[in-house]
C-alpha positions in Angstrom: 13.8 49.9 -45.5 17.3 51.1 -46.4 15.8 53.7 -48.8 13.7 55.1 -45.9 16.6 55.1 -43.5 18.7 56.9 -46.1 16.1 59.7 -46.3 15.9 60.1 -42.5 19.6 60.2 -41.7 22.7 61.0 -43.7 23.4 57.7 -45.4 24.3 56.5 -48.8 22.9 53.3 -50.3 25.1 51.1 -52.5 26.0 47.6 -53.7 29.1 45.5 -53.7 30.1 41.9 -54.4 31.5 39.5 -51.8 32.4 36.0 -52.9 30.2 36.2 -56.0 27.2 37.4 -54.0 25.4 40.7 -54.4 25.6 42.6 -51.2 23.6 45.7 -50.4 25.2 48.5 -48.4 24.1 51.5 -46.3 27.1 53.8 -45.6 26.8 56.2 -42.5 30.3 57.6 -43.0 32.6 55.8 -40.6 30.3 52.7 -40.5 28.8 50.7 -43.4 26.1 48.2 -42.8 26.1 45.3 -45.3 23.4 42.7 -45.9 22.6 39.9 -48.3 20.2 37.0 -48.5 21.5 33.5 -49.3 20.7 29.8 -48.4 17.4 30.9 -46.9 19.0 33.3 -44.5 19.8 37.0 -44.3 23.1 38.2 -43.0 23.6 41.7 -41.7 27.0 42.9 -40.7 29.3 46.0 -40.3 32.4 43.9 -41.0 33.9 44.8 -44.5 34.1 41.1 -45.4 31.6 39.7 -42.9 29.3 38.0 -45.4 32.1 36.4 -47.4 33.8 35.3 -44.2 30.5 33.7 -43.0 30.1 31.8 -46.2 33.8 30.7 -46.3 35.1 27.5 -44.6 36.8 27.7 -41.2 35.8 28.8 -37.7 32.5 30.6 -37.3 30.8 32.6 -34.6 29.1 29.4 -33.5 32.6 27.9 -32.6 33.4 30.9 -30.3 33.3 30.1 -26.6 32.1 33.6 -25.6 29.2 33.2 -28.1 28.3 29.8 -26.8 28.5 30.9 -23.1 26.3 33.9 -23.9 23.7 31.8 -25.5 23.7 29.3 -22.6 23.5 32.2 -20.1 20.5 33.6 -22.0 18.8 30.3 -22.3 18.6 30.6 -26.1 17.2 27.5 -27.8 19.0 25.8 -30.7 16.4 27.0 -33.2 15.2 30.6 -33.2 13.3 32.9 -35.6 16.1 35.4 -35.3 19.2 36.0 -33.1 21.1 39.1 -32.1 24.4 38.9 -30.2 26.9 41.4 -28.9 30.1 40.6 -27.0 29.6 43.7 -24.9 32.9 43.2 -23.0 34.9 43.3 -26.3 32.7 46.1 -27.7 33.4 48.3 -24.7 37.2 47.7 -25.1 36.9 48.7 -28.7 34.9 51.8 -27.8 37.4 52.8 -25.2 40.3 52.5 -27.7 38.4 54.6 -30.3 37.7 57.2 -27.6 41.4 57.2 -26.8 42.3 57.7 -30.5 40.1 60.8 -30.4 41.9 62.1 -27.3 39.0 61.4 -25.0 38.9 59.2 -21.9 35.9 57.7 -20.3 35.4 58.9 -16.7 36.5 56.4 -14.1 32.9 55.9 -12.8 31.7 55.0 -16.3 34.6 52.6 -16.8 33.6 50.9 -13.5 29.9 50.7 -14.5 30.8 49.1 -17.8 33.3 46.6 -16.4 30.7 43.9 -15.3 28.8 43.9 -18.7 29.6 40.7 -20.6 27.2 40.0 -23.4 23.8 40.9 -24.9 21.6 38.3 -26.6 18.1 38.8 -28.0 16.1 36.1 -29.8 12.6 35.2 -31.0 10.8 31.9 -30.9 7.4 30.9 -32.1 4.8 28.3 -30.9 1.8 28.4 -33.2 0.4 31.9 -33.4 2.5 33.0 -30.4 5.9 34.7 -30.9 8.0 35.4 -27.9 11.0 37.7 -27.9 13.7 37.5 -25.2 16.5 39.9 -24.4 19.3 39.1 -21.9 22.2 41.2 -20.7 24.8 39.2 -19.0 26.5 40.9 -16.0 29.3 39.3 -14.0 
């Protein structure tokens, strides 16, 4: 899939090592996506040390109260086929700070519209031959 993406958009494929694990990369210039399979899982991240951090001891995303609250609000079960989470409130603050670095400011009406967005959770579950996908945007 990465090979195909790299032919459709300007991106460069590569490899690196994190904590002794081979990690594949797809560089889009300012953002690099990294992924690796281990322990029967696949981890995909844009964090430079995200895979090594996940595999290391210490606090994990599952320990984060914003993550737990988002899963509860979305009604996500303990076991899923796959899970996607974005802390939208924090992501919006990061986007605003990047815009500010570039000399741009979000219009006041856009800021007000973004303010209530809290989190986004998507997950898939299966029951026999039936697979169900759920997406939930938390607004407060």
